[in-house]
N, C-alpha and C positions, 0 to 999 in steps of 0.2 A: 967797400964796393968798388967794382971795376970802373974804369973811365967810361963816361957816357958817350955813345956814338954821336957823331957830329950832326945832330938834328936838334931843332927847337921843339919844345913840347907845350901843347896847350890842353889843359884839363878842363872839360866842360861838365859842370855839376848842376844839379837842379835844386830849386828851393820851393817851399810851400806845398806843392802837390805834384804827383806824377802826371804824365801826359801833357806837360807844359810846352814841349817842343824842343827838347835837347837834341834829338836826332836831326831834325831839320836845321836847327841852329848850327850844329856841328858841320853838317854837310854844306851849309851855305857859307860858313866861314872858310871851309876848304875851297869852295868854288871861287870866292873872291881872291883868295891867296893864290890859287892857280892862275887867275887872270893877271897876276903880277909877275908870273914867270917862275913860281916856285913848284918844286915837286912836293906833293902833299899826299899823305895817307891818313886813314882814320881807323881807330880802334874802338870797339864796344866792349864794355865790361858789364856783365849781368851779375848782380849779387845773389844768385841762386845756387843752391847746392847741386842742382842738376848739372851734369857734365856738359850737356849741350841743350839746345832749344827743342830738339826732336821729340822729347817726351813731355813737353809742356802743352797744356790745353790751349788750342788756338783762340778759343773764346775769351780766355783770361789773358793770354800773353800776346795774341796777334799772330800774324803770319810767321811760319818757319821758312826762312830764306836759305837756299842751298847755294854754296859756293862751287866754283869749278873743281876744287880739290875735294869735294864731298863732305863739307862740314855743314851741319844743321845749325843755323845761327838765328839771332834776333833779326827782326825786320829792318832795324836801323842799318844793318850791313847793306841791305838792298838800297836804302836811301842814299848811302855813301856812293855805291856803284853808279846809281842813276845821275847824281849830281856831279861826281868827279869824272865820270866816263871811264872808270877804272875797273879792273878785275881784282877783287880783294880776296885774300886767301884765309885759311883757317887760323893762321897765326895772329890775325887781327881781331879775333874773337876770344874772349875768356869769360869763364864763370867762376864762382867760388868753388864749385865742385871740381872743375878742371884744375884750378890752382892747387887745391888741397890734395887732389889725386897725385899730382906731380911731386909735391913735397913728400908725401908718404912713400911713393915709389923710390924717390932718391934716398930717403932714410933707410928703407929696406935694403937698398943696394950699397949701403955704407958710403954714400957719396958725401956725407957731412963729416966724415973722418972721426966718427965716434962722439961728436958733440951731442949735447942735449938739444934736440930740435924743439924750438919754441914758436909760438904763434907770431911773436915779434922778436927778432927781425926776419925770420926765415920765410914766412908767408909773404910779407911785403917785398922781400928780396926777389921772390919768384915772380911776383907781379911786375917788378921793375925789369927783370930779365926778359919777360915776354914783350914788354913795351919796347925795349931796346932792339929786340930781335925783329919785331915788325917794322920798326923804323929803318933798320939796316937792310932788310930784304927789299923794301920799297925804295931804298936810296932816297929817303924823304928829307927834304930841307926842313919841313915842318910836319910834326905828327900830332894829330888831334886824338884825344882820349876822352870818350864820353863815359862817365861813370853813372850807371843805372840807379834808379831810385832818387830819393831826395836826401839832402844833408840832414843829419839827425837820426837817420835810421841805423839800427844796429848792424844791418846786413852789409853796408858798404864802408864801414869804418876802417877796415884793413886796407881798402883801396885808397882811401883818403890818406892813410898813414904812408902808403907807398908814394903817393904824390908829394906829401910833405918831405919825405926823405930825398926825393929827387930835387925838390926846390932847395933843400938845405945843401945838397952836394954841388949844385950848379945854379945859383939864383938867377943868373943872366939868361938861362936857357929854358926857364919854365914860367908859364903864365897860367892864371886861373880865371875862368869865365863862369859866373854864376847866372844861370837862366832861371829867373824867378817870377812868380805870378803876383800881379797887383790887382786885387779884386775891386770891383765897383759895385757895392751892394745896392740893389734896386731901391731899397727904402731910404738910402742915403744919397745916392747919385753922385758920390764922391770917390775918387780913386784913393785907396788906402795903402800906405807904404809899410805899416807896422809888420805884416807877415813877412815881407822881404827883409826887413830889419832883423827880425828874429832868425831868419834863415842865414843871413850874413854873420850874425853873432854866433850861431851854432857852428858855422864853418870856421870861425875864429877859434872856437873851443877845440877844434881838431888841429890847430896850429897853422891854419891856412887863411890868408887874406885874399879876397877876390880882387883881381886887377881890373876886371871889366864886369859890369852887370848888364845883362840883357833883360829889359823890363817888358815881360809878356803881360798883355792886358787886352781887353776888348777894344781899347782905343790907345792912342799915343800918350805917353807920359808928358805932362806939362812941366813948365819951368819950376813952379813952386815945389812940386813933388820931386822933381829931379834934384833940386838943391837939398831938400830934406833927406832924400835917400843918400846923397853924396856925403852929407854931414854925419849921419848916423852909421854909415857903412864904411867910411874911410876911403871913398872912391872919388876921383876927380869927376866933376859934373859932365865933362865931355866924354868920359869913359862909360857913361850910362847910355845904352843904345835902346831906343824905342822900338818895340816889336809888337805892334798892334795886330789884332786878328786880321787875316787877309784871306781873300777868296781862292788863292792858289799858292801852294808851297813854293812854286817856281819863281814867285815874286820876292821871296825872302832874301836871296842873295842881292837883288837889285836894291832892296830896302837897306840892307847893310852897307852896300857900296855907296849909296846916297849919303849915308852918315859917316863915310870914310873909315869904316871899321878896319879895313885892311891896312890903311895908313897908320892907324892907332897901334895896331899890333906890330907893324914893322918898326915903328919908332921905339916901342918898348923893347923889342929884340935888337935894336940897333942894326936893322937890315935895310937894304935899299931894293927897290923894285928892279927886277931883271929885264922886264920888258913892259911896254904899255899896251894893254888891250882894253877895248871898250865893251867886251862881252856882247858883241853885236849879234852873234848867232843866238845867244840865250835871250836877248831882248826880243829878237824876231819871233821866237817861239811864244813868248809871253804875249806879244801883240796879236799873234794868230789866235791864241786861246781866248783873248778878250774880244776880238773883233769878228770871229767866225759867225756867220749868219745862218749857216745850215746846221742841222742837228740830226744825228742818227740815234734811234732809241734801241738800246741793247738790254736784253733781259739776262741777268746773271742768276742762274738757278742753283741754289745750294741749300745748306742747312745750318751753317755756322754763322747765323746772322744776328741773333739777339741774346741778350741776357736781361731778364726782367722786361722793363719797358724800353730798353735801349737797343738800337741797331749798331752792330760792330763791323763796319766795313773793313777794318784793318785786317781781318782774317784773310781777305783776298787783296791785300794792298798792291802787290806787284801786278795782278791781273787788271785792277782798276787803272793803274798808271800806264800799263801797256796799251790799254784801250784809248786812253787820252792821247798818248804819243801818236798812235796810228791815226786817230781822228784829226789831230793837228796837221799831220802830214798832208791830209786831203783838205786842209783849210775848213775843217768841220769840227763841231764839238760833239761829244758823246753824252747822251742822257742815259744814265744807268738806272734800271729798275730792279730792285731786289725781290726775287720771287722764291717763295718757300716751296720746295718740292713736295713736302708732306701734304700741302693743301690739294695737290693734284691726285693724291691717293684717295682722299675723302670725296672729292667732287671733280669728276673728269670734265664736266662742262666748263670748268675754269680754264681749261687749256685754250679756249677760244681767245683768251687775252693775248696769246702769243701772236695772233694775226695782226695785232696793232704794233708789233715790234719789227725792227729792221734786221735784227740778228739775235741769236741766242748763244750764250756761253755757259757751259757747265765746267766749273773748275775742279781741281783736285779735292780729295777728301778720303775718308775711311769710314767703314762701318755700314750697317744695314739701314739706318734711319733715313727715310725719304728716298730710298733707291728706286722703288717701283714708280714713284712720282717722276723721278728723273727720266726713267726709261719711257714713260708715257710722253713726256715733253720731247724727248729725242725723236720718238716715232712721229709726233706731230710736226716737228721741224723738218724731218726727212720727207714726209708725204706732202706737206704744204709748201715745200721748196723755200723754207726760211733759212737763210745763211746760218750755219752752225759751226761752232768751234768747241771741241771737247778736249780738255786738258787732263792727262793722266787718267784719273777715275772717269772723267768725262769721255775719254776715248774707249776705255774698257766697257763702259755701259752702252756706248754706241754699238760695240761689237755684239753685246748681249741682245740689244734691240734688233739688230740686223739678223742675227741667228734665229730669233723667235719669229719675226714677222715677214722676213724675206726667204729664209731657208726652211721655215716650217718646223724649227726645233723648239717646240712650245715650252719645254722644260729647261731650256738653256739658261745658264746663270754663271755668276762668278763664284769660284770656290772660296773666295774671301768671306762671303756672307752665308754660303750654303756648302760646307765642306763635303757633304755626301751627295751633291748634285749629280744626276745621271750624265748630263752633257755639260761638263765644265769648260765652256769656251774660253774662260779666263781661269788660269790655274797658277799655283804658286811656282815661282822659279825654283829649279832644282837645288841651287845652292842656298836657298832661303829656308828650305824645309827644316833643317836642323836648328836654325835660329828660332823658328816659331815653336818647334817641339820642346826646346829647352828654355823657352821664354827669354831669349836674348834679343830684346827689342831695341835698346838704345844704340843708335849709330850703326845698325847692321843692315839697313835696307840697301838697295842698289842706289848709291848716292854719287852725285857729281857729274862731271862732263864725260860723255862717251860719243864716239863718232857714229854717224848715221849715213847710210848710202841711199841716195834718192832715185826713185824710178824715173827714167827719162821722159815719160809721158804724163807725169803727175803735175798738178797745180803747184805742189810744194817745190818741185824742181825749178819751175818758172819763177816762183816767188823768191827763192834763195839765189837763183842764178849760179848755182854750184852743184857739183856732183856729190861731194861729200861735205857734211856739216858736222858741227859739234854742239851738243845741247846737254842741259843738266837734268838729272833724273832724281826721283825719290819714290821708289815703289818696291814691293815684294812680289807682285803678281804680274802675269804677262798673258798675251794671247796664246792660246793652246794651238801649237802648230798642226795638231791632228786634224783641225777643222779648216785650215787655210785653203786647201784645194776647193772645198765646197764654197767657201766665202767668195773666192775669186771667180768660180764658175757662175755664181749668182750676181756678180757685178760689183763686188767690193774690191777696190784697188789697194793693194799693199804698196803704199807710196814711199815708204821708207823702212829700211831694216838695218840691223847691225851689220857691219862689214862681212861677217860670216853667214849672214842671212838667217840666223837662228832666232832672232828676236824682232818682232814687229814693232816698229817705232812710229809709223804714221799710217793711218788708213784714210781713204777718200772714197766718195761716191762720184764717179765721173760725170753722170748726167744730172747732177744737182748744181745749182748756182754756186754754192760753196758749202761743202760738207767735209770737214777735216777734223780728225782726231789725232792727238799726239800722245805717245806714252811719256814723253818728257815734258818739261815745264818751260816753254818758250818765253813766258812772261819774265823770267829771271834775267834775261839778256836784253830786254828792251830799254832804250834810253830816250830821253826827250829829243835829243838831236839826231838819234839814229833808231827809229822805231823798228820793232821786230818785223821781219818780212811776212810771217803768217798773220800777225795781227793787222798789218798794213793791208794785206789782200782781203782779209775778213771784213774790215771796215769798207773797203772798196766795193765788195759784194753787197754789203748792207746799204750803201749809198745807192747802188743800182736798184735794189729792191724798193727803196723809198721813192 
């Protein structure tokens, strides 16, 4: 293997069950290390054959997060960006499918020099190459690598083998953090360490010894169980970090800092702090979130909400966080209500519940299910002067609603759900027609950051304070320019376009308290310390309505 780039590497793996908080733990470790003056980057490994997250069902996998350079990634990449305040690129995301695809392409191109290409070592070698490349591009002092899934699963064993190989090559440069769950069975009332012991032993069987264990549980681990876990997992008791359930993910870095996790890591790496920071701004945000007395009630209208008896808000994770960030900016908290658009199709009287809201958001999505309910909700918000923010599909359906009920185009619709519609006010982008016709769906949408030119008299221009902006996209369909003159004549403001003015990026209704739709996804660029301008102004309008 080639020499390792001069970065330290921390692998974060999970034990006992999925959803235990590896992503938040990884981002929080990165945050506290940043506060010590280090350059930090984070990588997510998804153990799926999918090449990217774009073809994964959001109900099963959660939000698809889009990077500036157009990669469709796991939602944890968004968590890293929000915590680290960084722009993370496609090189920081890998899947089993992506790794295998590269190995096979290299074999086809004779890049292995006629060798027999084997799963080991060639697949782990490719994983290592990608990790080093991400570290080098970010010029990172410390690189965090979150391995998806839990130890013991067949799917991630090759990634653990890559981690083992890196540790073997440079033991002083690699650490392992096991984020594992400690259940407290209700009928026992006692925290049990045995599942985490098994997770640790399973990790050992892959040739890896955990250096630090993050003990996830509904409450803090106590000393007897800390000592027991240390004994049976071969970890120093002080290297076991309590991570109890907490009401805000933004408190997790403060919890880790309180337990001196950054100091523990620096000592193991033989590194010294480059500067002393007290995370003052971060603490301020947490205090505002805790102490805000005012509340705005925001309805999020969608369809990706449930599986069985459970509500899955992770589908719209970035939207949720962007609303929180904007509310905190105004020293207010946001109360989110999950509203199923299909219910409005069955009973229009239910729309009256929107009167009790301070604002309505319709986020992105695909398909026909619940669309007519969304259009009814948009009409209600428009006519009742309820602040409205439509994102991607939410903007397109706002155009459909305006065409039907203001322009008198009763048959108006989007060609996405009705290809033979007579008045396709939303139609497929010309360069996307071939992709759909040949069923080339993976990674072929209009993806990533594109510039947008703002109208000088628009609310959006005031919000951004700039003439040209850059935002991230994920779509195949667009506003049909054939109908733009009529829309503008009837009072719809085309508030933002592509620089060549061929693509509608933002629409507004000027005589409305706040009615804005964006073809792009502004939620991807919101940060707790720097809320997105459009979300900020949307919440301001919601506060005024309240």
